[in-house]
GUTOR-496160 format. One line per 8 residues: number of its first residue (from 1); for each residue x, y, z of N, C-alpha, C. Coordinates in steps of 0.05 Angstrom, whole numbers, padded with zeros to 5 digits, always signed. Layout:
NUM	X Y Z X Y Z X Y Z ~ ...
//
This chain:
1	-01410 -01354 +00041 -01390 -01357 +00061 -01363 -01369 +00046 ~ -01369 -01386 +00027 -01344 -01398 +00011 -01333 -01374 -00005 ~ -01348 -01362 -00020 -01336 -01341 -00039 -01323 -01320 -00019 ~ -01334 -01313 +00005 -01320 -01293 +00022 -01290 -01305 +00030 ~ -01291 -01331 +00038 -01265 -01342 +00047 -01244 -01345 +00026 ~ -01256 -01352 +00001 -01236 -01353 -00023 -01226 -01322 -00029 ~ -01242 -01306 -00027 -01236 -01277 -00034 -01216 -01270 -00015 ~ -01218 -01275 +00011 -01199 -01266 +00031 -01171 -01280 +00028
9	-01170 -01303 +00023 -01147 -01318 +00018 -01133 -01309 -00008 ~ -01148 -01302 -00028 -01137 -01294 -00053 -01124 -01264 -00047 ~ -01136 -01248 -00030 -01129 -01223 -00021 -01104 -01222 -00010 ~ -01101 -01240 +00010 -01076 -01246 +00028 -01050 -01254 +00006 ~ -01061 -01267 -00007 -01035 -01277 -00029 -01028 -01255 -00048 ~ -01048 -01237 -00056 -01040 -01216 -00072 -01022 -01200 -00059 ~ -01026 -01190 -00030 -01012 -01173 -00015 -00983 -01185 -00010 ~ -00984 -01211 -00006 -00959 -01226 +00000 -00941 -01224 -00029
17	-00954 -01228 -00050 -00938 -01226 -00074 -00924 -01197 -00078 ~ -00943 -01178 -00072 -00932 -01150 -00071 -00908 -01143 -00054 ~ -00909 -01155 -00030 -00889 -01154 -00012 -00860 -01168 -00021 ~ -00867 -01189 -00034 -00842 -01202 -00043 -00829 -01190 -00069 ~ -00844 -01178 -00085 -00834 -01165 -00105 -00821 -01139 -00095 ~ -00832 -01126 -00075 -00821 -01102 -00067 -00793 -01108 -00052 ~ -00792 -01129 -00039 -00765 -01138 -00025 -00747 -01147 -00046 ~ -00753 -01157 -00067 -00732 -01166 -00089 -00723 -01142 -00103
25	-00737 -01120 -00108 -00735 -01100 -00120 -00713 -01077 -00103 ~ -00715 -01081 -00075 -00698 -01063 -00060 -00669 -01063 -00066 ~ -00657 -01041 -00066 -00625 -01043 -00071 -00614 -01060 -00048 ~ -00592 -01077 -00054 -00579 -01094 -00033 -00572 -01079 -00009 ~ -00563 -01051 -00011 -00556 -01039 +00012 -00575 -01034 +00035 ~ -00601 -01033 +00024 -00625 -01030 +00044 -00628 -01047 +00063 ~ -00620 -01074 +00057 -00627 -01096 +00076 -00603 -01097 +00097 ~ -00583 -01083 +00093 -00563 -01081 +00117 -00552 -01057 +00125
33	-00569 -01036 +00119 -00560 -01007 +00121 -00556 -01001 +00150 ~ -00569 -01017 +00170 -00565 -01008 +00195 -00544 -01025 +00208 ~ -00533 -01042 +00196 -00510 -01060 +00205 -00482 -01051 +00200 ~ -00462 -01053 +00217 -00434 -01047 +00212 -00420 -01072 +00205 ~ -00418 -01077 +00178 -00404 -01100 +00170 -00373 -01103 +00178 ~ -00359 -01080 +00192 -00332 -01082 +00199 -00315 -01080 +00176 ~ -00290 -01083 +00179 -00269 -01080 +00157 -00263 -01110 +00146 ~ -00264 -01114 +00122 -00259 -01140 +00112 -00226 -01146 +00116
41	-00219 -01168 +00122 -00193 -01177 +00121 -00184 -01191 +00098 ~ -00162 -01183 +00080 -00156 -01195 +00056 -00151 -01224 +00062 ~ -00158 -01241 +00040 -00152 -01269 +00046 -00120 -01276 +00040 ~ -00107 -01275 +00061 -00077 -01281 +00060 -00070 -01306 +00047 ~ -00084 -01327 +00056 -00076 -01352 +00047 -00078 -01359 +00018 ~ -00089 -01339 +00005 -00093 -01343 -00024 -00067 -01333 -00038 ~ -00052 -01321 -00024 -00023 -01311 -00034 -00003 -01334 -00028 ~ +00013 -01344 -00050 +00031 -01364 -00044 +00056 -01352 -00032
49	+00074 -01367 -00020 +00096 -01357 -00002 +00119 -01379 -00009 ~ +00129 -01380 -00035 +00146 -01399 -00042 +00172 -01386 -00047 ~ +00176 -01360 -00046 +00199 -01349 -00051 +00206 -01345 -00080 ~ +00183 -01350 -00098 +00192 -01349 -00125 +00187 -01322 -00137 ~ +00201 -01314 -00155 +00200 -01287 -00165 +00223 -01269 -00159 ~ +00230 -01251 -00178 +00254 -01236 -00174 +00251 -01215 -00151 ~ +00271 -01212 -00132 +00274 -01195 -00113 +00287 -01173 -00120 ~ +00274 -01149 -00119 +00286 -01125 -00131 +00300 -01110 -00105
57	+00315 -01090 -00112 +00327 -01074 -00089 +00303 -01060 -00072 ~ +00281 -01054 -00086 +00259 -01042 -00071 +00248 -01061 -00052 ~ +00245 -01086 -00061 +00237 -01107 -00043 +00253 -01111 -00016 ~ +00281 -01113 -00020 +00301 -01114 -00002 +00298 -01091 +00020 ~ +00293 -01066 +00008 +00296 -01042 +00026 +00267 -01044 +00042 ~ +00248 -01052 +00030 +00220 -01056 +00042 +00223 -01073 +00066 ~ +00235 -01098 +00065 +00238 -01116 +00087 +00254 -01103 +00109 ~ +00279 -01086 +00097 +00295 -01076 +00118 +00277 -01051 +00135
65	+00260 -01040 +00123 +00243 -01016 +00137 +00223 -01031 +00156 ~ +00210 -01057 +00145 +00192 -01068 +00166 +00208 -01074 +00188 ~ +00232 -01090 +00187 +00251 -01098 +00212 +00257 -01072 +00228 ~ +00262 -01052 +00214 +00270 -01029 +00231 +00247 -01017 +00247 ~ +00223 -01018 +00234 +00200 -01008 +00250 +00195 -01022 +00275 ~ +00196 -01049 +00275 +00193 -01065 +00297 +00214 -01062 +00319 ~ +00239 -01053 +00309 +00261 -01052 +00331 +00260 -01027 +00346 ~ +00245 -01009 +00336 +00241 -00984 +00357 +00212 -00983 +00369
73	+00192 -00994 +00353 +00166 -00992 +00363 +00158 -01011 +00385 ~ +00169 -01033 +00381 +00168 -01053 +00408 +00178 -01038 +00432 ~ +00201 -01029 +00433 +00207 -01017 +00457 +00190 -00993 +00465 ~ +00181 -00979 +00443 +00166 -00955 +00446 +00138 -00964 +00464 ~ +00129 -00982 +00453 +00103 -00992 +00463 +00106 -01005 +00494 ~ +00129 -01013 +00497 +00137 -01023 +00524 +00138 -01002 +00546 ~ +00152 -00978 +00534 +00152 -00952 +00551 +00124 -00943 +00556 ~ +00108 -00942 +00535 +00080 -00933 +00540 +00068 -00946 +00562
81	+00070 -00972 +00566 +00060 -00986 +00587 +00072 -00979 +00613 ~ +00097 -00969 +00616 +00111 -00967 +00642 +00109 -00937 +00649 ~ +00111 -00916 +00627 +00111 -00888 +00635 +00087 -00873 +00633 ~ +00065 -00880 +00618 +00043 -00866 +00614 +00023 -00869 +00636 ~ +00009 -00849 +00643 -00012 -00850 +00663 -00040 -00853 +00653 ~ -00041 -00850 +00625 -00066 -00855 +00613 -00071 -00886 +00604 ~ -00094 -00895 +00614 -00099 -00924 +00612 -00102 -00930 +00580 ~ -00110 -00910 +00563 -00112 -00912 +00537 -00089 -00916 +00524
89	-00067 -00900 +00532 -00040 -00901 +00520 -00027 -00926 +00525 ~ -00034 -00934 +00548 -00022 -00961 +00559 -00031 -00984 +00541 ~ -00057 -00980 +00533 -00068 -01004 +00521 -00058 -01004 +00490 ~ -00058 -00980 +00478 -00048 -00976 +00451 -00018 -00987 +00449 ~ -00002 -00979 +00472 +00026 -00986 +00472 +00025 -01019 +00471 ~ +00013 -01028 +00486 +00012 -01060 +00491 +00006 -01074 +00465 ~ -00014 -01062 +00452 -00026 -01077 +00427 -00005 -01072 +00404 ~ +00008 -01049 +00402 +00027 -01045 +00381 +00054 -01061 +00385
97	+00061 -01062 +00412 +00085 -01079 +00418 +00079 -01107 +00410 ~ +00056 -01119 +00418 +00050 -01145 +00412 +00046 -01151 +00382 ~ +00035 -01131 +00368 +00031 -01137 +00339 +00057 -01137 +00324 ~ +00075 -01119 +00332 +00101 -01117 +00320 +00121 -01141 +00327 ~ +00114 -01157 +00349 +00128 -01179 +00355 +00122 -01200 +00333 ~ +00096 -01201 +00328 +00086 -01218 +00304 +00095 -01213 +00279 ~ +00094 -01187 +00271 +00105 -01178 +00247 +00134 -01179 +00243 ~ +00149 -01178 +00264 +00179 -01182 +00264 +00186 -01209 +00257
105	+00169 -01228 +00267 +00174 -01257 +00261 +00169 -01263 +00233 ~ +00152 -01251 +00221 +00141 -01252 +00191 +00165 -01243 +00176 ~ +00174 -01219 +00182 +00197 -01206 +00163 +00221 -01222 +00166 ~ +00229 -01231 +00192 +00253 -01249 +00195 +00251 -01279 +00179 ~ +00225 -01287 +00180 +00221 -01312 +00164 +00224 -01308 +00134 ~ +00213 -01285 +00126 +00214 -01279 +00093 +00246 -01272 +00087 ~ +00260 -01257 +00106 +00287 -01249 +00099 +00304 -01274 +00096 ~ +00301 -01294 +00113 +00315 -01319 +00115 +00311 -01336 +00091
113	+00286 -01338 +00082 +00277 -01349 +00057 +00292 -01335 +00032 ~ +00291 -01309 +00031 +00299 -01295 +00006 +00330 -01290 +00009 ~ +00345 -01294 +00032 +00371 -01287 +00035 +00376 -01255 +00037 ~ +00361 -01242 +00053 +00360 -01216 +00057 +00372 -01209 +00085 ~ +00392 -01194 +00085 +00401 -01187 +00113 +00390 -01164 +00126 ~ +00379 -01170 +00150 +00366 -01149 +00166 +00383 -01136 +00185 ~ +00376 -01109 +00193 +00392 -01097 +00216 +00380 -01110 +00242 ~ +00398 -01103 +00261 +00392 -01113 +00289 +00389 -01093 +00309
121	+00389 -01066 +00300 +00384 -01043 +00320 +00368 -01022 +00301 ~ +00356 -01006 +00317 +00342 -00983 +00305 +00365 -00962 +00292 ~ +00357 -00949 +00271 +00371 -00931 +00259 +00375 -00904 +00277 ~ +00390 -00885 +00267 +00398 -00859 +00286 +00371 -00846 +00291 ~ +00354 -00842 +00274 +00332 -00826 +00277 +00313 -00841 +00298 ~ +00308 -00865 +00294 +00293 -00882 +00313 +00303 -00880 +00341 ~ +00329 -00882 +00344 +00343 -00882 +00371 +00338 -00858 +00383 ~ +00339 -00833 +00367 +00333 -00811 +00376 +00305 -00804 +00388
129	+00284 -00816 +00374 +00258 -00815 +00380 +00253 -00834 +00406 ~ +00267 -00854 +00411 +00265 -00868 +00436 +00278 -00854 +00459 ~ +00298 -00839 +00452 +00313 -00818 +00472 +00292 -00797 +00481 ~ +00278 -00788 +00465 +00257 -00770 +00472 +00237 -00778 +00488 ~ +00228 -00803 +00485 +00209 -00819 +00503 +00218 -00824 +00531 ~ +00245 -00829 +00533 +00257 -00839 +00558 +00260 -00813 +00572 ~ +00264 -00792 +00559 +00266 -00767 +00579 +00241 -00753 +00588 ~ +00219 -00761 +00574 +00192 -00747 +00575 +00176 -00765 +00600
137	+00156 -00755 +00606 +00137 -00769 +00628 +00110 -00754 +00626 ~ +00091 -00771 +00636 +00062 -00760 +00636 +00051 -00752 +00611 ~ +00036 -00731 +00607 +00022 -00725 +00586 +00044 -00715 +00562 ~ +00067 -00704 +00568 +00088 -00702 +00548 +00095 -00727 +00535 ~ +00101 -00744 +00551 +00106 -00774 +00538 +00085 -00782 +00522 ~ +00057 -00782 +00532 +00039 -00789 +00515 +00037 -00774 +00485 ~ +00043 -00748 +00487 +00042 -00734 +00460 +00068 -00742 +00445 ~ +00090 -00744 +00454 +00113 -00755 +00440 +00109 -00780 +00428
145	+00097 -00799 +00442 +00090 -00826 +00438 +00073 -00827 +00412 ~ +00052 -00811 +00411 +00034 -00813 +00394 +00041 -00799 +00367 ~ +00053 -00776 +00373 +00066 -00760 +00349 +00085 -00773 +00334 ~ +00102 -00787 +00348 +00129 -00800 +00332 +00116 -00830 +00317 ~ +00101 -00843 +00329 +00089 -00868 +00321 +00072 -00863 +00295 ~ +00053 -00841 +00299 +00034 -00835 +00279 +00050 -00824 +00253 ~ +00068 -00807 +00258 +00084 -00799 +00233 +00098 -00821 +00219 ~ +00109 -00840 +00235 +00122 -00861 +00225 +00106 -00881 +00209
153	+00082 -00885 +00218 +00063 -00902 +00203 +00053 -00887 +00178 ~ +00051 -00862 +00179 +00042 -00849 +00157 +00060 -00849 +00134 ~ +00087 -00850 +00142 +00109 -00846 +00121 +00112 -00876 +00106 ~ +00108 -00897 +00121 +00109 -00923 +00109 +00087 -00935 +00097 ~ +00063 -00923 +00101 +00038 -00933 +00092 +00039 -00931 +00057 ~ +00045 -00911 +00046 +00044 -00912 +00018 +00067 -00928 +00004 ~ +00088 -00930 +00019 +00111 -00948 +00012 +00103 -00977 +00010 ~ +00085 -00983 +00029 +00075 -01011 +00030 +00059 -01019 +00005
161	+00042 -00999 -00001 +00023 -00999 -00026 +00041 -01002 -00050 ~ +00063 -00986 -00054 +00077 -00990 -00076 +00091 -01022 -00082 ~ +00103 -01030 -00060 +00115 -01057 -00064 +00091 -01077 -00066 ~ +00068 -01077 -00052 +00047 -01095 -00055 +00037 -01096 -00085 ~ +00037 -01074 -00097 +00025 -01070 -00127 +00048 -01078 -00146 ~ +00073 -01078 -00141 +00096 -01083 -00158 +00114 -01104 -00157 ~ +00116 -01115 -00136 +00137 -01135 -00129 +00131 -01158 -00147 ~ +00151 -01173 -00159 +00150 -01195 -00171 +00153 -01220 -00157
169	+00160 -01218 -00129 +00164 -01240 -00109 +00140 -01248 -00094 ~ +00130 -01270 -00095 +00106 -01280 -00077 +00109 -01276 -00048 ~ +00135 -01279 -00037 +00137 -01279 -00010 +00136 -01248 +00001 ~ +00149 -01231 -00014 +00150 -01202 -00010 +00119 -01192 -00012 ~ +00107 -01206 -00032 +00078 -01195 -00038 +00061 -01200 -00009 ~ +00065 -01224 +00000 +00048 -01232 +00025 +00058 -01216 +00046 ~ +00084 -01211 +00050 +00094 -01193 +00071 +00081 -01168 +00072 ~ +00081 -01155 +00046 +00072 -01128 +00042 +00040 -01127 +00049
177	+00023 -01148 +00043 -00002 -01146 +00050 -00008 -01151 +00078 ~ +00006 -01167 +00093 +00003 -01170 +00120 +00011 -01147 +00137 ~ +00035 -01134 +00126 +00043 -01107 +00140 +00024 -01088 +00134 ~ +00011 -01085 +00113 -00009 -01062 +00109 -00033 -01069 +00131 ~ -00041 -01088 +00135 -00058 -01095 +00155 -00051 -01085 +00183 ~ -00027 -01092 +00191 -00017 -01082 +00217 -00016 -01052 +00218 ~ -00005 -01041 +00194 -00001 -01010 +00196 -00027 -00998 +00200 ~ -00046 -01007 +00182 -00075 -00996 +00181 -00087 -00995 +00213
185	-00080 -01018 +00224 -00091 -01021 +00250 -00077 -01003 +00271 ~ -00050 -01001 +00266 -00036 -00984 +00284 -00044 -00952 +00284 ~ -00046 -00944 +00258 -00058 -00917 +00252 -00082 -00913 +00266 ~ -00100 -00934 +00266 -00126 -00929 +00278 -00129 -00926 +00309 ~ -00107 -00945 +00322 -00105 -00944 +00350 -00090 -00920 +00358 ~ -00070 -00909 +00345 -00059 -00884 +00353 -00081 -00860 +00350 ~ -00098 -00861 +00332 -00115 -00840 +00328 -00137 -00841 +00346 ~ -00144 -00862 +00361 -00163 -00867 +00378 -00156 -00851 +00406
193	-00130 -00847 +00406 -00121 -00833 +00433 -00132 -00803 +00433 ~ -00141 -00792 +00413 -00151 -00767 +00410 -00126 -00745 +00412 ~ -00105 -00751 +00407 -00079 -00734 +00413 -00066 -00730 +00384 ~ -00078 -00738 +00363 -00063 -00735 +00336 -00073 -00708 +00324 ~ -00056 -00692 +00317 -00061 -00664 +00308 -00063 -00668 +00277 ~ -00088 -00671 +00269 -00094 -00676 +00240 -00083 -00654 +00222 ~ -00088 -00629 +00232 -00080 -00606 +00216 -00050 -00603 +00214 ~ -00034 -00618 +00230 -00005 -00613 +00228 +00006 -00635 +00212
201	-00010 -00656 +00200 -00002 -00677 +00183 +00008 -00667 +00155 ~ +00028 -00677 +00144 +00037 -00671 +00119 +00015 -00668 +00097 ~ +00016 -00648 +00081 -00001 -00644 +00060 +00004 -00663 +00036 ~ -00015 -00677 +00026 -00010 -00694 +00003 -00004 -00678 -00024 ~ +00013 -00686 -00037 +00023 -00672 -00059 -00004 -00672 -00081 ~ -00003 -00650 -00097 -00026 -00645 -00114 -00028 -00664 -00137 ~ -00047 -00674 -00145 -00050 -00691 -00168 -00035 -00683 -00194 ~ -00023 -00701 -00210 -00009 -00692 -00231 -00032 -00689 -00255
209	-00027 -00673 -00274 -00042 -00669 -00294 -00047 -00691 -00315 ~ -00071 -00705 -00320 -00068 -00727 -00336 -00065 -00719 -00362 ~ -00052 -00734 -00381 -00051 -00729 -00410 -00074 -00728 -00424 ~ -00082 -00713 -00444 -00107 -00711 -00459 -00109 -00737 -00471 ~ -00136 -00746 -00470 -00144 -00770 -00482 -00149 -00772 -00513 ~ -00146 -00791 -00526 -00156 -00793 -00552 -00181 -00792 -00558 ~ -00191 -00768 -00572 -00217 -00765 -00574 -00233 -00791 -00590 ~ -00221 -00802 -00608 -00230 -00824 -00623 -00237 -00847 -00603
217	-00217 -00850 -00586 -00219 -00873 -00567 -00241 -00871 -00549 ~ -00243 -00843 -00539 -00266 -00839 -00521 -00295 -00839 -00534 ~ -00296 -00831 -00558 -00321 -00833 -00572 -00330 -00863 -00575 ~ -00309 -00881 -00582 -00313 -00909 -00588 -00323 -00921 -00562 ~ -00309 -00913 -00539 -00316 -00924 -00513 -00345 -00918 -00507 ~ -00350 -00892 -00508 -00381 -00882 -00502 -00403 -00896 -00520 ~ -00390 -00902 -00544 -00411 -00915 -00564 -00416 -00943 -00556 ~ -00394 -00959 -00549 -00393 -00984 -00536 -00411 -00985 -00514
225	-00408 -00964 -00495 -00424 -00965 -00470 -00453 -00963 -00475 ~ -00457 -00944 -00495 -00487 -00939 -00508 -00500 -00963 -00517 ~ -00485 -00980 -00529 -00496 -01004 -00542 -00498 -01026 -00526 ~ -00486 -01025 -00500 -00492 -01048 -00484 -00521 -01051 -00476 ~ -00530 -01073 -00471 -00556 -01077 -00462 -00564 -01069 -00433 ~ -00583 -01052 -00428 -00589 -01044 -00405 -00593 -01064 -00384 ~ -00590 -01059 -00360 -00596 -01076 -00336 -00626 -01081 -00334 ~ -00637 -01104 -00330 -00667 -01107 -00326 -00678 -01092 -00303
233	-00660 -01084 -00286 -00672 -01072 -00260 -00665 -01043 -00259 ~ -00668 -01029 -00282 -00664 -00998 -00282 -00687 -00987 -00269 ~ -00684 -00960 -00264 -00706 -00946 -00247 -00734 -00949 -00259 ~ -00735 -00941 -00287 -00762 -00942 -00298 -00777 -00973 -00297 ~ -00759 -00992 -00301 -00770 -01018 -00301 -00780 -01024 -00274 ~ -00764 -01018 -00255 -00770 -01022 -00227 -00798 -01009 -00218 ~ -00799 -00985 -00227 -00824 -00970 -00222 -00848 -00984 -00236 ~ -00847 -00993 -00258 -00868 -01003 -00272 -00876 -01030 -00263
241	-00857 -01045 -00254 -00862 -01070 -00240 -00877 -01066 -00212 ~ -00866 -01048 -00197 -00881 -01044 -00171 -00909 -01032 -00175 ~ -00915 -01017 -00195 -00939 -01004 -00201 -00957 -01024 -00212 ~ -00945 -01046 -00228 -00963 -01067 -00238 -00970 -01087 -00219 ~ -00950 -01090 -00197 -00956 -01109 -00174 -00979 -01096 -00161 ~ -00978 -01069 -00153 -00999 -01060 -00137 -01027 -01063 -00152 ~ -01024 -01055 -00179 -01052 -01054 -00196 -01063 -01083 -00195 ~ -01045 -01102 -00200 -01058 -01131 -00200 -01072 -01139 -00171
249	-01056 -01130 -00150 -01066 -01135 -00125 -01096 -01121 -00121 ~ -01093 -01095 -00130 -01117 -01082 -00126 -01142 -01094 -00141 ~ -01137 -01101 -00164 -01158 -01114 -00184 -01168 -01140 -00170 ~ -01146 -01156 -00160 -01158 -01182 -00149 -01174 -01176 -00122 ~ -01163 -01161 -00106 -01179 -01153 -00081 -01205 -01141 -00091 ~ -01206 -01125 -00110 -01232 -01113 -00116 -01254 -01132 -00128 ~ -01239 -01154 -00145 -01261 -01175 -00156 -01270 -01192 -00136 ~ -01255 -01199 -00117 -01260 -01219 -00095 -01275 -01206 -00070
257	-01271 -01182 -00066 -01284 -01170 -00045 -01315 -01169 -00044 ~ -01326 -01180 -00027 -01359 -01184 -00028 -01371 -01158 -00025 ~ -01391 -01151 -00045 -01405 -01126 -00043 -01418 -01124 -00017 ~ -01421 -01100 -00006 -01437 -01100 +00018 -01467 -01094 +00011 ~ -01484 -01098 +00030 -01512 -01099 +00025 -01521 -01070 +00017 ~ -01537 -01069 -00007 -01544 -01041 -00015 -01565 -01028 +00000 ~ -01562 -01003 +00003 -01582 -00992 +00020 -01608 -00984 +00005 ~ -01632 -00993 +00011 -01656 -00985 -00001 -01665 -00957 +00000
265	-01672 -00947 -00024 -01679 -00920 -00021 -01708 -00918 -00015 ~ -01713 -00901 +00004 -01738 -00897 +00013 -01757 -00875 -00002 ~ -01782 -00881 -00008 -01797 -00861 -00023 -01817 -00853 -00003 ~ -01820 -00828 -00001 -01843 -00819 +00019 -01860 -00806 +00001
//
């Protein structure tokens, strides 16, 4: 009986060890594949906001564009709440107007710190878009609202990336990062209306032809990569470890499993 109990315990320990090894060797993605982690928010507080660094003409133009965007999108969002008969469009307009109020405060604060003069009214194109919305109603208003705002956000999106990647000024850098988060959110909200004509969006320019790489440099890089020590958890190693673990578990189990009573052969 003692041998049987000891064998059972060792057998359980062996299978537990196999399970632990298997879990350790699973790719990280497998543990949370069924979960939606959501979109990570960049850590804005890690960016300083002291006004230090050269302010370029592009930086000033960017701040102006952010201010102009709020000057027409805030009233556009308010009109969506008043003129649309679609609850979804009303909700989108309310959220965009509220977020642009926050963004407008951020850009005015940055402009004050950097002595940038900002406009106080929308430009001619933006005033024309607002005029279109005032003259429309019902589904026509909804389509104009979504089309105009989606096009405007699509145009400023790459401009934000350029400033975020190139500015020398920390205040503009932080403003660009925050603006990027707002614009990405607004694009998603507008597209959730199911009124965006994706086939009608501007076509991205073709990629430029990359210059030919120096063959010597490429060969050197490939040789360096080849000489790098391989990761200990490469596919062959994982397979060997798993097979070995199962083999050990089988041997332990076989060793400790009590043999059944042998059937006596009858002679007649």
